[in-house]
C-alpha positions as CSV (number, residue, x, y, z in Angstrom):
1,M,32.6,26.5,-21.9
2,L,29.4,28.5,-22.3
3,L,27.7,25.7,-24.1
4,T,28.7,23.3,-21.4
5,L,27.3,25.6,-18.7
6,L,24.0,26.0,-20.6
7,A,23.7,22.2,-21.0
8,I,24.2,21.8,-17.3
9,I,21.6,24.4,-16.5
10,V,19.1,22.7,-18.9
11,V,19.7,19.2,-17.6
12,F,19.8,20.0,-13.8
13,I,17.5,23.0,-13.5
14,V,15.2,23.6,-16.5
15,I,14.1,20.0,-17.2
16,P,13.4,19.2,-13.5
17,A,11.6,22.5,-13.0
18,V,9.3,21.7,-16.0
19,Y,8.9,18.0,-15.0
20,L,7.8,18.9,-11.5
21,H,4.9,20.8,-12.9
22,R,3.3,17.6,-14.1
23,P,0.0,16.8,-12.4
24,E,1.5,13.8,-10.5
25,F,3.3,16.4,-8.3
26,V,0.5,18.0,-6.3
27,K,1.7,20.8,-4.0
28,I,0.3,20.0,-0.6
29,S,-1.3,23.0,1.1
30,V,-0.1,22.7,4.7
31,P,-2.8,25.2,6.0
32,E,-5.4,22.7,5.0
33,V,-4.3,20.5,7.9
34,K,-4.4,22.4,11.2
35,A,-3.0,21.3,14.6
36,S,-6.5,21.3,15.9
37,D,-7.5,18.6,13.3
38,S,-5.3,15.9,14.8
39,D,-3.4,15.1,18.0
40,H,-0.7,13.6,15.7
41,Y,0.0,16.9,13.9
42,Q,2.6,19.0,15.6
43,Q,5.2,21.5,14.5
44,G,4.0,21.4,10.9
45,Q,4.0,17.7,10.3
46,F,2.4,14.4,11.3
47,H,4.1,12.1,13.8
48,N,3.9,8.4,14.6
49,L,2.6,7.1,17.9
50,E,6.1,6.1,18.8
51,A,9.5,7.5,17.8
52,T,10.1,6.4,14.2
53,P,13.2,7.6,12.3
54,V,12.9,6.6,8.7
55,F,16.5,5.6,8.5
56,T,18.5,3.9,11.2
57,G,22.1,4.6,12.0
58,S,23.9,6.7,9.3
59,G,21.6,5.7,6.5
60,N,19.9,8.3,4.3
61,F,18.2,8.5,0.9
62,A,21.4,9.4,-1.0
63,T,23.5,6.5,0.4
64,L,20.5,4.2,-0.3
65,M,20.4,5.2,-4.0
66,L,24.1,4.8,-4.3
67,D,24.0,1.3,-2.8
68,F,21.2,0.3,-5.2
69,I,23.3,1.5,-8.2
70,L,26.7,0.0,-7.1
71,H,25.6,-3.2,-5.3
72,G,22.3,-4.2,-6.8
73,N,21.2,-7.8,-6.0
74,P,20.4,-9.6,-9.3
75,R,17.9,-11.7,-7.5
76,R,15.8,-8.7,-6.5
77,R,13.7,-9.4,-9.6
78,P,12.5,-12.7,-10.9
79,K,14.0,-13.9,-14.1
80,Q,10.7,-15.2,-15.5
81,P,7.2,-13.7,-15.5
82,L,5.3,-14.5,-12.3
83,P,2.2,-16.7,-12.6
84,T,-1.2,-15.0,-12.2
85,V,-4.9,-15.8,-12.5
86,N,-6.8,-13.5,-14.8
87,T,-10.1,-13.6,-12.9
88,S,-13.0,-11.6,-14.5
89,L,-13.9,-9.1,-11.8
90,L,-17.0,-8.1,-13.6
91,A,-18.3,-11.7,-13.5
92,L,-17.8,-12.3,-9.8
93,P,-21.1,-13.0,-7.9
94,A,-22.0,-9.8,-6.2
95,D,-23.4,-11.5,-3.1
96,R,-20.2,-13.3,-2.2
97,D,-17.4,-11.7,-0.1
98,V,-14.0,-12.0,-1.7
99,V,-10.5,-10.5,-1.6
100,I,-8.3,-10.5,-4.7
101,W,-4.7,-9.6,-4.4
102,L,-3.7,-7.4,-7.3
103,G,0.0,-7.4,-6.5
104,H,2.1,-5.4,-4.0
105,S,-0.3,-3.6,-1.7
106,S,-3.3,-3.4,-4.1
107,F,-6.5,-5.3,-3.3
108,Y,-10.0,-5.7,-4.8
109,V,-12.6,-6.4,-2.2
110,Q,-16.2,-7.4,-2.3
111,L,-17.9,-7.1,1.1
112,A,-21.6,-6.8,2.1
113,G,-22.5,-6.3,-1.5
114,K,-20.1,-3.4,-2.0
115,R,-17.0,-3.2,-4.1
116,L,-13.8,-1.7,-2.8
117,L,-10.2,-1.0,-4.0
118,V,-7.3,-0.6,-1.6
119,D,-4.2,1.3,-2.9
120,P,-4.7,0.3,-6.6
121,V,-1.5,0.5,-8.7
122,L,-2.2,-1.0,-12.1
123,S,0.7,0.7,-13.9
124,Q,4.0,-0.6,-15.1
125,N,6.0,1.5,-12.7
126,A,5.6,3.2,-9.3
127,A,8.0,6.1,-9.2
128,P,8.3,9.8,-10.1
129,V,9.9,8.9,-13.4
130,P,8.6,6.5,-16.1
131,F,11.8,4.3,-16.1
132,G,11.9,3.9,-12.3
133,N,10.6,1.0,-10.2
134,R,9.3,-1.2,-12.9
135,A,6.8,-3.9,-12.1
136,F,7.9,-7.6,-12.4
137,R,7.0,-9.2,-15.6
138,G,3.6,-10.8,-15.6
139,T,2.3,-8.9,-12.6
140,N,-0.1,-6.5,-14.4
141,P,-2.9,-8.8,-15.6
142,F,-5.5,-6.2,-14.7
143,T,-6.1,-2.8,-16.1
144,P,-8.5,0.0,-14.9
145,A,-10.8,-1.2,-17.7
146,D,-11.1,-4.6,-16.0
147,M,-12.5,-3.0,-12.8
148,P,-16.2,-2.8,-12.1
149,N,-17.7,0.4,-10.6
150,I,-16.1,0.9,-7.2
151,D,-18.1,2.0,-4.1
152,Y,-15.1,2.9,-2.0
153,L,-11.5,3.5,-2.9
154,L,-9.3,3.3,0.2
155,M,-5.9,5.1,0.1
156,T,-3.5,4.4,2.9
157,H,-0.9,7.1,2.1
158,D,0.7,9.1,-0.7
159,H,3.8,7.2,-1.7
160,W,4.3,6.4,-5.4
161,D,3.8,2.6,-5.0
162,H,0.3,3.2,-3.4
163,L,-1.0,6.5,-4.9
164,D,-0.6,6.1,-8.6
165,Y,-1.8,9.0,-10.8
166,A,-2.3,7.1,-14.0
167,T,-4.4,4.4,-12.3
168,L,-6.5,6.8,-10.4
169,I,-7.2,9.1,-13.4
170,A,-8.3,6.0,-15.4
171,L,-10.5,4.8,-12.5
172,K,-12.0,8.2,-11.7
173,P,-15.3,7.7,-13.7
174,K,-15.9,4.4,-11.8
175,V,-15.2,5.5,-8.2
176,K,-18.1,6.7,-6.1
177,Q,-16.3,7.6,-2.9
178,V,-12.7,7.9,-1.7
179,V,-11.6,7.4,2.0
180,C,-8.1,8.5,3.1
181,G,-6.1,10.1,5.9
182,L,-5.9,13.8,6.6
183,G,-4.4,15.8,3.7
184,V,-4.4,12.9,1.2
185,G,-7.7,14.2,-0.3
186,Q,-5.8,17.1,-1.8
187,Y,-4.4,14.8,-4.5
188,F,-7.8,13.5,-5.4
189,R,-9.4,17.0,-5.5
190,A,-6.5,18.3,-7.6
191,W,-7.0,15.4,-10.0
192,G,-10.7,16.2,-10.6
193,F,-12.5,13.9,-8.1
194,A,-15.7,15.5,-6.8
195,H,-14.9,17.2,-3.5
196,E,-18.0,15.7,-1.8
197,S,-16.8,12.2,-2.7
198,V,-13.5,12.5,-0.8
199,H,-13.6,11.6,2.9
200,E,-10.5,12.4,5.0
201,A,-10.2,11.4,8.6
202,D,-7.7,11.0,11.5
203,W,-6.5,7.8,13.2
204,F,-9.2,6.1,15.4
205,S,-12.0,7.6,13.2
206,E,-14.9,5.5,12.1
207,L,-17.0,6.3,9.1
208,K,-20.5,4.8,9.3
209,L,-21.8,5.3,5.8
210,G,-25.1,3.6,6.3
211,D,-24.6,0.7,3.8
212,G,-23.6,-2.2,6.0
213,I,-19.8,-1.4,6.1
214,D,-18.1,0.6,8.8
215,I,-14.7,1.9,7.8
216,S,-12.2,2.6,10.5
217,L,-9.0,4.7,9.9
218,L,-6.3,3.4,12.2
219,P,-2.6,4.0,12.9
220,A,0.3,2.7,10.9
221,R,4.0,3.2,11.6
222,H,5.4,4.9,8.5
223,F,5.8,8.3,6.9
224,S,4.5,10.2,3.9
225,G,5.6,12.5,1.0
226,R,6.1,12.2,-2.7
227,L,9.1,14.4,-3.2
228,F,11.1,16.6,-0.8
229,K,8.8,17.6,2.1
230,K,7.8,14.8,4.4
231,N,4.8,14.0,6.6
232,Q,2.4,16.7,5.4
233,T,-0.3,14.1,4.9
234,L,-1.4,11.3,7.3
235,W,-0.6,7.6,6.6
236,V,-3.3,5.2,7.8
237,S,-4.4,1.6,8.0
238,F,-8.0,0.4,7.5
239,A,-10.4,-1.9,9.3
240,L,-13.6,-2.9,7.5
241,Q,-16.5,-4.2,9.6
242,T,-19.8,-5.7,8.6
243,A,-22.3,-7.8,10.5
244,E,-20.4,-10.9,9.5
245,R,-16.8,-10.1,9.1
246,R,-13.8,-7.9,10.2
247,L,-11.0,-7.2,7.7
248,Y,-7.8,-5.2,8.2
249,F,-5.3,-3.7,5.7
250,S,-2.1,-2.3,7.2
251,G,-0.8,-0.3,4.3
252,D,2.9,0.3,4.8
253,S,3.9,-0.1,8.5
254,G,6.8,-1.0,10.7
255,Y,6.1,-3.3,13.6
256,G,4.8,-1.5,16.7
257,A,2.5,-1.5,19.7
258,H,-0.4,-0.2,17.6
259,F,-1.2,-3.7,16.3
260,K,-2.0,-5.1,19.7
261,K,-4.0,-1.9,20.6
262,I,-6.0,-2.3,17.4
263,G,-6.6,-6.0,18.0
264,E,-7.8,-5.3,21.5
265,Q,-10.0,-2.3,20.5
266,L,-11.8,-4.0,17.6
267,G,-11.9,-7.6,19.0
268,G,-9.8,-9.3,16.3
269,F,-10.1,-9.9,12.6
270,D,-11.2,-12.7,10.3
271,F,-8.6,-11.6,7.7
272,V,-5.6,-9.2,7.7
273,A,-3.3,-8.1,4.9
274,L,0.0,-6.9,6.3
275,D,3.2,-5.2,5.1
276,S,5.6,-8.1,4.8
277,G,8.3,-7.1,2.3
278,Q,10.7,-4.4,1.1
279,Y,12.5,-4.6,4.4
280,D,16.1,-3.6,5.2
281,E,18.0,-3.0,8.5
282,R,18.5,0.6,7.3
283,W,14.7,1.3,7.5
284,S,13.6,-1.3,10.0
285,H,11.1,1.0,11.7
286,V,8.9,1.7,8.7
287,H,8.5,-1.8,7.1
288,M,8.1,-5.2,8.7
289,R,10.2,-8.2,8.2
290,P,8.1,-11.4,7.6
291,E,8.6,-12.6,11.2
292,E,7.3,-9.2,12.5
293,A,4.3,-9.5,10.2
294,A,3.6,-12.9,11.7
295,Q,3.8,-11.5,15.2
296,A,1.6,-8.6,14.2
297,T,-1.0,-11.0,12.9
298,T,-1.1,-12.6,16.4
299,D,-1.2,-9.1,18.0
300,L,-4.2,-8.3,15.9
301,R,-6.0,-11.5,17.0
302,A,-6.4,-12.4,13.4
303,R,-7.5,-15.8,12.0
304,A,-5.8,-15.4,8.6
305,L,-2.9,-13.4,7.0
306,L,-2.3,-12.5,3.4
307,P,1.2,-11.0,3.2
308,G,1.4,-7.8,1.1
309,H,3.9,-5.2,-0.1
310,I,5.6,-8.1,-2.1
311,G,5.5,-9.8,-5.4
312,K,5.4,-6.8,-7.9
313,F,8.1,-4.2,-7.2
314,A,11.6,-4.3,-5.8
315,L,12.1,-1.6,-3.3
316,A,14.7,-3.3,-1.2
317,Q,17.8,-5.4,-1.8
318,H,16.4,-8.8,-0.6
319,D,15.6,-11.6,-3.1
320,W,12.2,-11.1,-4.6
321,N,10.9,-14.4,-3.1
322,D,12.5,-14.0,0.3
323,P,9.3,-12.6,1.9
324,F,7.3,-15.6,0.7
325,V,9.9,-18.1,2.0
326,R,10.2,-16.4,5.4
327,I,6.5,-15.8,6.1
328,D,5.8,-19.4,5.2
329,K,8.3,-20.6,7.8
330,A,7.3,-18.0,10.4
331,S,3.6,-19.0,10.1
332,E,4.4,-22.5,11.4
333,R,4.8,-21.1,14.9
334,H,1.3,-19.6,14.9
335,D,-2.2,-20.9,14.8
336,W,-3.7,-18.6,12.2
337,R,-3.9,-19.5,8.5
338,L,-1.4,-18.2,6.0
339,L,-3.0,-17.2,2.6
340,T,-0.6,-17.0,-0.4
341,P,-2.8,-16.7,-3.5
342,M,-1.3,-15.8,-6.9
343,I,-2.1,-12.3,-8.2
344,G,-5.7,-12.4,-9.3
345,Q,-6.6,-15.6,-7.6
346,P,-9.9,-15.2,-5.6
347,L,-9.9,-15.7,-1.8
348,W,-13.5,-16.4,-0.9
349,L,-14.1,-15.2,2.7
350,D,-16.8,-17.7,3.4
351,D,-14.4,-20.6,2.6
352,S,-12.1,-21.3,5.6
353,E,-10.7,-24.5,4.0
354,T,-9.0,-23.3,0.9
355,T,-5.3,-23.7,0.7
356,F,-2.8,-22.2,-1.7
357,E,0.3,-23.7,-3.2
358,R,3.8,-22.4,-2.8
359,W,3.7,-21.0,-6.3
360,W,6.9,-19.0,-5.8
361,E,8.9,-22.2,-5.6
362,K,8.1,-23.0,-9.2
363,V,9.4,-19.7,-10.6
364,P,12.9,-20.3,-12.0
365,R,15.7,-18.6,-10.0
């Protein structure tokens, strides 16, 4: 009996206590974010522009995990490796504007002669534990070693499938500056990034860094937190503006009135990358269904959409290819271009004629 009790203590108390001291688990210092810093910070946490419960109805994290264990969808993950294009990022012409989807919500961007990364996750998993949330086979053709020096690393929020410790530590010597929402900079400083290189800002803030790119931090409809305490850091979306182009990256976001407001405020976009997957009726306020992403593209006054938050990790019960099929169909009712490159396939922003095949249809089911 005593040995059993000791075993229970070790498994459920000692091991978690030790594991939670790993560097991935940064303790967020709430006093660093004051109510005076943001209109969206009240009663000790950040809030969305509109009421946004994470779970609808009686859903919660515990019932969600139980459902995944007991009623897993075998089609959540592809049976075969996904096709990719192993583009040499180091060999790309520096004077051409390009976006390269790296899978899920990760993007490599060249704009006005600068190199940017958005939410880079180049690891095999995106979860607090090594065996959780494994990437689909074939979806990691790039490593941090493949990345050139990065002028700006943009981080939308602190969830594990966006803020990846292993990737960021490997990229640290290559990153000149980091831009993120209020509070998120604490992770970067704790992980050894130079304090002066980390720029934190609130929604509707614009950073004019004097190099031809204006970076706007804008609202998203989501939440934050890597473990137990939620909404201690601010989740954001990004707009990038140069003399020639306007780009928008939603990060994680449910559908909301903020898209139309952003479109009106900034005058539309040449390109948007929007949350289009990992949807479920139980968390319908914090992730968009493909049809909502299509409407958000119109609200943003965008000319082209690249669907994101898909194609690498299974965080919901839908078939892995369902977002591709549904956004393809939904786009037929709109007059903007749908862009569906494979992971690693360049999207040249000065080429408005390029089309992409429905590559997901060729993946065996």
